[in-house]
Every structure is written in C-alpha cells, then in structure tokens.
C-alpha positions in Angstrom: 15.0 -7.6 -75.9 16.5 -4.2 -75.3 19.5 -3.6 -73.2 17.8 -0.9 -71.1 19.9 -1.0 -67.9 18.0 1.9 -66.2 14.7 0.1 -66.7 16.1 -3.1 -65.3 17.6 -1.4 -62.3 14.4 0.5 -61.6 12.7 -2.8 -60.8 14.9 -3.2 -57.7 13.1 -2.0 -54.5 16.5 -0.8 -53.1 17.0 1.4 -56.2 13.4 2.7 -55.9 14.2 3.8 -52.3 16.8 6.1 -53.8 14.1 7.9 -55.7 14.6 6.3 -59.1 11.1 6.0 -60.7 10.1 2.6 -61.8 10.1 2.1 -65.5 7.4 -0.5 -66.3 8.1 -3.8 -68.0 5.4 -3.8 -70.8 2.9 -6.6 -71.3 3.6 -8.0 -74.8 1.8 -10.6 -76.8 2.6 -14.3 -76.2 0.8 -16.8 -78.5 -2.0 -18.5 -76.6 -2.1 -15.8 -73.9 -5.5 -14.3 -73.0 -6.6 -11.0 -74.6 -6.5 -9.4 -71.1 -5.0 -10.7 -67.9 -8.0 -9.7 -65.9 -11.6 -8.5 -66.1 -12.8 -5.5 -68.2 -15.1 -2.6 -67.4 -17.4 -1.6 -70.2 -19.5 1.6 -70.1 -21.7 3.7 -72.4 -22.7 7.3 -72.9 -26.3 7.6 -74.0 -27.5 4.9 -76.4 -24.1 3.7 -77.6 -24.4 1.1 -80.4 -21.1 -0.7 -80.0 -20.9 -1.6 -76.3 -22.9 -4.9 -76.8 -20.6 -5.9 -79.6 -17.5 -5.2 -77.4 -19.1 -7.3 -74.6 -19.7 -10.2 -77.0 -16.1 -10.0 -78.2 -14.8 -10.0 -74.6 -17.0 -13.0 -73.8 -15.7 -14.8 -76.9 -12.2 -14.1 -75.6 -13.1 -15.4 -72.1 -12.7 -12.0 -70.5 -15.0 -11.4 -67.6 -16.9 -8.1 -67.3 -16.3 -6.3 -64.1 -19.3 -4.8 -62.4 -19.8 -1.2 -61.5 -17.6 1.9 -61.9 -16.8 2.4 -58.2 -13.2 3.0 -57.3 -13.6 0.7 -54.4 -14.1 -2.2 -56.8 -11.2 -4.5 -57.7 -8.6 -3.7 -60.3 -9.5 -4.2 -64.0 -7.2 -5.0 -66.9 -9.2 -3.0 -69.4 -11.7 -0.1 -69.6 -13.8 0.4 -72.7 -16.2 3.4 -73.0 -18.6 3.5 -76.0 -19.2 7.2 -76.3 -20.3 7.1 -80.0 -23.7 8.5 -79.1 -22.2 11.6 -77.3 -23.5 14.8 -78.8 -23.7 17.4 -76.0 -21.6 18.8 -73.2 -23.8 16.9 -70.8 -22.8 13.7 -72.6 -19.2 14.7 -72.2 -19.8 15.2 -68.4 -21.3 11.7 -68.3 -18.1 10.3 -69.9 -16.0 11.9 -67.2 -18.3 10.5 -64.5 -17.6 7.0 -65.9 -13.9 7.4 -66.7 -12.7 9.0 -63.5 -13.5 6.0 -61.2 -12.8 3.6 -64.0 -9.2 4.8 -64.5 -8.5 4.5 -60.8 -9.3 0.8 -61.1 -7.0 0.3 -64.1 -4.3 -2.2 -63.3 -0.6 -2.2 -64.3 -0.3 -2.7 -68.1 -4.1 -2.0 -68.4 -5.8 -0.8 -71.5 -8.1 2.2 -71.7 -10.1 2.3 -75.0 -12.6 5.0 -75.9 -15.0 4.8 -78.9 -16.0 8.3 -80.0 -18.2 9.7 -82.9 -16.8 11.4 -85.9 -17.3 15.2 -85.7 -20.5 16.3 -87.5 -21.7 19.7 -88.7 -23.4 20.7 -85.5 -21.0 22.9 -83.6 -21.6 21.4 -80.1 -21.6 17.8 -81.4 -18.3 18.5 -83.3 -16.8 20.1 -80.2 -17.8 17.1 -78.1 -16.4 14.6 -80.6 -13.1 16.4 -80.8 -13.0 16.7 -77.0 -12.4 13.0 -76.7 -9.2 13.4 -78.6 -7.9 15.7 -75.9 -9.2 13.4 -73.1 -7.6 10.3 -74.4 -4.2 11.9 -75.3 -4.1 13.4 -71.8 -5.2 10.2 -70.1 -2.4 8.3 -71.9 0.1 10.6 -70.2 -1.6 10.0 -66.8 -2.2 6.3 -66.6 0.8 4.5 -65.0 2.7 1.2 -64.8 2.7 0.4 -68.5 -1.0 1.1 -69.1 -2.1 2.8 -72.4 -5.0 4.8 -73.6 -6.2 5.0 -77.2 -9.2 6.3 -79.2 -11.2 4.8 -82.0 -13.2 7.3 -83.9 -16.1 5.4 -85.5 -18.0 6.3 -88.7 -21.8 6.3 -88.0 -22.3 3.7 -90.7 -19.6 1.3 -89.5 -21.0 -2.1 -88.6 -20.0 -3.4 -85.1 -17.9 -6.2 -86.7 -15.7 -3.5 -88.4 -14.3 -2.6 -85.0 -13.4 -6.1 -83.9 -9.8 -6.3 -85.1 -9.0 -2.8 -83.8 -10.6 -3.5 -80.4 -8.7 -6.8 -80.1 -5.4 -5.2 -81.0 -5.7 -2.2 -78.7 -6.8 -4.3 -75.7 -4.1 -6.9 -76.2 -0.4 -7.1 -75.5 0.2 -6.6 -79.3 -0.3 -2.9 -78.7 2.2 -2.5 -75.9 4.0 0.5 -77.4 0.9 2.1 -79.1 -0.2 4.8 -76.8 -2.2 8.0 -77.1 -3.2 7.3 -80.7 -6.4 8.1 -82.6 -7.6 5.6 -85.2 -10.5 6.1 -87.5 -12.7 3.1 -88.3 -15.2 3.3 -91.1 -17.3 1.0 -93.3 -15.0 -1.8 -94.6 -13.7 -0.9 -98.0 -14.8 -2.6 -101.2 -18.2 -2.7 -103.0 -19.5 -5.7 -101.0 -17.0 -6.1 -98.2 -18.3 -7.9 -95.1 -15.9 -8.0 -92.2 -17.6 -10.9 -90.6 -16.0 -14.1 -91.6 -13.2 -12.6 -93.6 -10.6 -13.8 -91.1 -11.1 -16.4 -88.4 -11.6 -14.6 -85.1 -12.0 -18.0 -83.5 -8.4 -18.7 -84.5 -6.6 -15.9 -82.6 -3.3 -17.7 -82.7 -3.2 -17.5 -86.5 -5.2 -14.4 -87.7 -3.2 -14.3 -90.9 -3.6 -17.9 -91.9 -3.7 -18.5 -95.6 -2.4 -15.0 -96.5 0.7 -14.3 -98.6 2.8 -11.4 -97.3 5.7 -9.5 -98.9 8.1 -7.7 -96.6 10.8 -5.5 -98.0 14.0 -4.8 -96.1 13.4 -8.1 -94.3 17.0 -9.2 -93.6 17.4 -7.5 -90.3 16.0 -5.2 -87.6 12.4 -4.2 -87.9 11.9 -5.9 -91.2 13.1 -9.3 -89.8 10.7 -8.8 -86.9 7.8 -8.1 -89.2 8.6 -11.3 -91.2 8.8 -13.3 -88.0 5.6 -11.9 -86.6 3.5 -12.3 -89.8 4.8 -15.9 -90.1 3.9 -16.6 -86.5 0.4 -15.4 -87.2 0.0 -17.8 -90.1 1.1 -15.8 -93.2 3.4 -17.2 -96.0 6.2 -14.7 -96.1 8.2 -13.5 -99.1 11.3 -11.8 -97.6 12.9 -9.2 -99.9 16.2 -7.4 -99.5 19.3 -6.3 -101.5 21.7 -9.0 -102.7 24.4 -7.8 -100.3 22.1 -9.0 -97.4 21.6 -12.4 -99.1 22.9 -14.5 -96.2 20.8 -12.7 -93.5 17.8 -12.7 -95.9 18.1 -16.5 -96.4 18.2 -17.0 -92.6 15.0 -15.0 -92.2 13.3 -17.0 -95.0 14.4 -20.3 -93.6 13.3 -19.3 -90.1 9.8 -18.3 -91.2 9.3 -21.1 -93.7 8.9 -18.5 -96.5 10.9 -17.6 -99.6 13.7 -15.1 -100.1 13.9 -12.6 -103.1 17.2 -10.7 -103.5 16.1 -7.5 -105.1 17.2 -3.9 -105.2 13.8 -2.1 -105.0 15.3 1.0 -106.7 16.0 -0.9 -109.9 14.0 0.1 -112.9 12.5 -3.4 -113.2 12.1 -4.0 -109.5 8.2 -4.0 -109.5 8.2 -6.2 -112.6 10.6 -8.7 -111.0 8.7 -8.7 -107.7 5.3 -9.4 -109.3 6.8 -12.1 -111.5 8.2 -13.9 -108.4 4.8 -13.6 -106.7 2.9 -14.9 -109.7 5.3 -17.9 -110.2 5.5 -18.9 -106.5 2.1 -18.0 -105.1 -0.3 -16.7 -107.8 -1.3 -13.7 -105.6 -0.3 -11.5 -102.7 -2.5 -10.3 -99.8 -0.2 -8.2 -97.6 2.5 -5.9 -98.9 4.8 -4.3 -96.2 7.0 -1.5 -97.5 9.7 -1.5 -94.8 12.9 -1.0 -96.7 14.6 2.3 -95.8 17.9 4.0 -95.5 19.4 7.1 -93.9 22.1 9.5 -95.2 22.1 12.2 -92.6 23.4 15.7 -93.2 22.4 19.2 -92.3 20.3 20.8 -95.0 23.0 23.4 -95.5 25.5 20.7 -96.3 23.1 18.3 -98.1 24.3 17.0 -101.5 22.2 15.5 -104.3 23.6 12.0 -103.9 22.4 11.7 -100.3 19.1 13.3 -101.1 18.3 11.2 -104.1 19.5 7.9 -102.5 17.1 8.3 -99.5 14.2 9.4 -101.6 14.8 6.5 -104.1 14.6 3.8 -101.4 12.2 5.3 -99.0 9.6 6.7 -101.3 10.1 6.4 -105.0 10.3 2.6 -104.8 7.1 2.4 -102.9 5.3 4.5 -105.4 6.4 2.3 -108.3 5.6 -1.0 -106.6 2.2 0.3 -105.4 1.3 1.5 -108.9 2.2 -1.9 -110.4 0.1 -3.7 -107.7 -3.0 -1.6 -108.1 -2.8 -1.7 -111.9 -2.3 -5.5 -111.9 -4.3 -8.5 -110.8 -2.0 -10.1 -108.2 -3.2 -8.1 -105.2 -6.2 -9.8 -103.7 -9.6 -8.2 -103.1 -8.8 -8.0 -99.4 -5.3 -6.7 -100.0 -3.5 -4.7 -97.4 -0.6 -2.3 -98.1 1.3 -1.2 -95.0 4.0 1.4 -95.3 6.6 2.0 -92.7 6.9 5.8 -92.1 8.5 7.4 -89.1 7.8 10.0 -86.4 10.6 11.9 -88.1 8.2 12.4 -91.0 5.7 14.0 -88.5 7.9 16.1 -86.3 11.1 16.4 -88.3 14.6 15.7 -87.0 17.8 17.7 -87.1 20.1 16.5 -89.9 17.4 14.4 -91.5 15.7 16.7 -94.0 16.0 14.0 -96.7 14.8 11.2 -94.4 12.0 13.3 -93.0 10.9 14.4 -96.5 10.7 10.7 -97.6 8.8 9.6 -94.5 6.4 12.5 -94.7 6.0 11.7 -98.3 5.0 8.2 -97.4 2.2 9.6 -95.2 1.0 11.8 -98.1 1.1 8.8 -100.4 -1.0 6.7 -98.0 -3.7 9.3 -97.6 -4.0 9.8 -101.4 -3.9 6.1 -102.3 -6.4 4.9 -99.7 -9.6 6.1 -101.4 -8.3 5.0 -104.8 -7.6 1.5 -103.6 -10.9 1.2 -101.6 -13.0 0.2 -104.6 -11.0 -3.1 -104.8 -11.3 -3.8 -101.1 -7.6 -2.8 -100.6 -6.6 -0.8 -97.6 -3.5 1.4 -97.4 -2.1 2.5 -94.1 1.2 3.6 -92.5 3.0 2.7 -89.3 5.2 5.4 -87.9 7.8 4.1 -85.4 9.4 6.3 -82.8 12.5 5.3 -80.8 12.8 1.6 -81.4 15.7 -0.5 -79.9 17.7 -1.7 -82.9 21.4 -2.2 -83.7 21.4 1.4 -85.1 20.1 2.9 -81.9 22.5 0.8 -79.8 25.4 2.6 -81.5 24.0 6.1 -80.6 25.9 8.1 -77.9 24.6 7.3 -74.4 23.0 10.7 -73.9 21.1 10.6 -77.2 20.0 7.1 -76.7 18.7 7.8 -73.2 16.9 10.9 -74.4 15.2 8.9 -77.1 14.1 6.2 -74.6 12.6 8.5 -72.0 10.7 11.2 -73.9 7.5 9.3 -74.2 4.7 8.3 -71.9 6.0 4.8 -71.3 9.6 6.1 -70.5 11.4 3.5 -72.7 12.2 2.5 -76.2 10.0 0.2 -78.2 11.1 -3.1 -79.7 11.0 -4.2 -83.3 8.2 -6.6 -82.5 6.0 -3.6 -81.5 6.1 -2.3 -85.0 5.6 -5.8 -86.3 2.5 -6.4 -84.2 0.9 -3.2 -85.6 1.7 -4.2 -89.1 0.1 -7.6 -88.4 -3.1 -6.0 -87.2 -3.3 -3.7 -90.3 -2.6 -6.7 -92.5 -5.6 -8.7 -91.4 -8.5 -9.0 -93.8 -10.7 -8.2 -90.8 -9.1 -4.7 -90.6 -10.9 -3.5 -93.7 -12.5 -0.6 -91.8 -9.1 1.0 -91.2 -7.6 2.7 -94.2 -5.7 5.9 -94.9 -4.4 5.9 -91.3 -1.0 6.7 -89.8 -0.5 4.8 -86.5 2.4 5.9 -84.4 4.3 3.1 -82.5 6.2 5.5 -80.2 4.9 5.0 -76.7 3.2 8.4 -77.1 6.4 10.3 -77.9 6.5 13.9 -76.6 8.0 14.9 -80.0 5.3 15.0 -82.7 2.9 13.2 -80.5 
C-alpha cells in the first residue's frame, strides 16, 4: 500500500471539518469478491444491441439490476449505457436524459460505463459518436468518492461476447485507477477467433488458468506486481530480469511458483535465449509483458549519447527484437497477447526525460503498427501507460514533486503497482481478443496528457 499520509488523514471527520477534502480509498479487486458491491442500472439509447448481453453478464455475476432511472431510487454500484445505436442529436439528448439521474444515484467507488458507436461517414452520426468521448471524459472528472467513468467504442460487427472481458474489467475493482479512458473493441482477431469459450468466464478467480506468461523487469516494483497478479489469476509465470537482480528475481519466481530467467534483454542473443528457455520449459508462450525499463534523466541540452542509447536500448530496441522473434517463430500461441508498458510521459512528455519520453512514445507507435500485422495469427498487441504510481522510486522524490504527482488526477492520489498489473491481466486474457492496438492509461485520469 502507499504511504499517502494526506489521504489517510482526510478520512478523519475532525480533519474534514477543517476543510480538508476527503481523498477516497479506492475499491480494488479481492479474489472471490463480487463484480460490483451493489446493483447496477442498465439503459439503452434506441435499439442498442449490447444491453441484453450486459444484463446476462451481470446476472451471471450475481449482480442485481436496479429499476428505473429516477434520482429518488437507491444508490447503484454501476451504471451502464448502451448507446451503440445513437446516430442523431436527439439520440444524444436521450443519453443525457438517462445519464443525469443515473449518475446522481452512483455510489462511492461506483462505475459508469458507456458503450458508444464508432464514428461513421455521416457527419451527424460521426459528431454524435465523438460526443460520447467528451461526455465520458468530463463525467470522469465529476463523479466523486472513487467512482470512475470509461468509454467502450464498439465496432458495428463486434459480437456481444467480444465485450465481456472489457465490461467485467471496467466494472470491477481491477480498474480502480483506470478513469476517463476510451477503449475500442472490435471483432476478435484471428481468422476464426471466437471469444466465447476461449477463457473460462465461469472461473473468475483464475481467468488466466493454463496460460504461460513472460514478464520482463520482474524483480521488483511494477514488474513484480505484474508477476504476482498473473500468477494469482492462474498463469504460469516466467520472471525475467538482469543477473544483478538475481536474488530478488528468484524471490518473485518462488513466490509465484514460476521460473526465473536471468537475462540482459539488450544482449544480442537475448531473444534467442528467451525463446530457448520457453521452448525447453513450457513449449509455448501465451502472454508476453514488456515491462523492463530504465531512466537516465537529463535536459535535452545536456543529453549525452550514452544516456540516450541506454534508455532506448532497454525500453524500445529490446522490445522490437523480442517481438520480431516471437511473431516470426512458432512459440507464441494462436491466442497470444503482447502487452507493452509505456508511460504517460510518452504521451505528454516530461521535463528532463526526452530520452525516456521518446522510448515510451516509440512503444506506442510500435504497438499501433504491430497490432494489424499480428491479428492474422490471433495475437493482440496493446500498451499500458502508467501515470503516477507509488513505487520505491516515487517515494524518493522531493515531497512537493511527489504530492503534485499524486493530486493532479481525477482520483486525487497515486496509483499502486497492482493497478498496472490488473490492467495487464485483463489484456492478457484470451477472451480480450477484441481489444488490440490500444493504449490504456492507468493514471486516475491524469490532468497531464489525459
């Protein structure tokens, strides 16, 4: 847990009387906990085609559906609006008529999820589709007490089951620090991919059961949290890090019941050695998480080649080489998932980090280019972009810098390594085949680059 003194103090009623705003304690996933801790309100605009599937999912998860959209009704833990049929400004007005009273009923740590259409060629329909982006991003800054708001943009040919993993994730405690985000869901990749039955939705405690996952930079921090979370969800984890981190790496492998591979991913033979380890120990790999990364900060005016090249080698060049070997070889399964850890610095930039921002922006470009190439094999490629995450590194920041990083987001606090890990786990599911080429920010809707 984070050492956020201000958040902890803000829970005290006496402190609140002094005018200190309450910083919410976020609802995070606990194995075995219900999807939502209360009923959900489901609405449609026009003849939405996904609302019934959402209702069936909620029923399967034992979540009751709340009746009516009246503000006088009781609090709800989730609000889902299927607006995929919206095409006109009148449809947009109907969405507002549902959302206004529904949001008033949203409880602390509630979830607002809107399903919207992809923009088409008709100007009014395209305007309406894009308008939901503005609605949801604004609503995410308005909902309170740890509640979040997110948008799923749905391809017109996407089968209802293609949305299941995304709906589960964005309604659950797994998405505690994912706020104000837009995720596109399409037809699951692969020539004959069928999202139904690919995972075991009836086994929510272990959605990654039977999958082999590689995590680079796994010895500590976010990487260790990713390894822990994937193992918790049923994956067999191969933890990778440099030889200098061997002791910590072994501890992660022992804790997760996986294997450790000491490997400098910048070495010329790194991809070859990684694939040889996977072939010998497991015979395949299903999830590859590129988490390893370094910083060598310096103002651009003072940047030297060593700092520049070291950061680009670890953060980008190594990923390119390993991905090339995976996609050219036969070890990556037909429902393979490549998840790359980028950063909000690669979206908004950061003073003194031109090398780091270049590498992380490069990761985003790589993901967008690789996704369509990998799709024919059933492989998805996505990025997770963390914002301010409470780690040993951020704990060493000056107080003012650390507090600024914590508060400049809609949830008014830093995220935890597990928040990044939960997002990686969602994208690593076979059931998430409809999500590819996406960059999902785990930043609490940071005001910088949001």
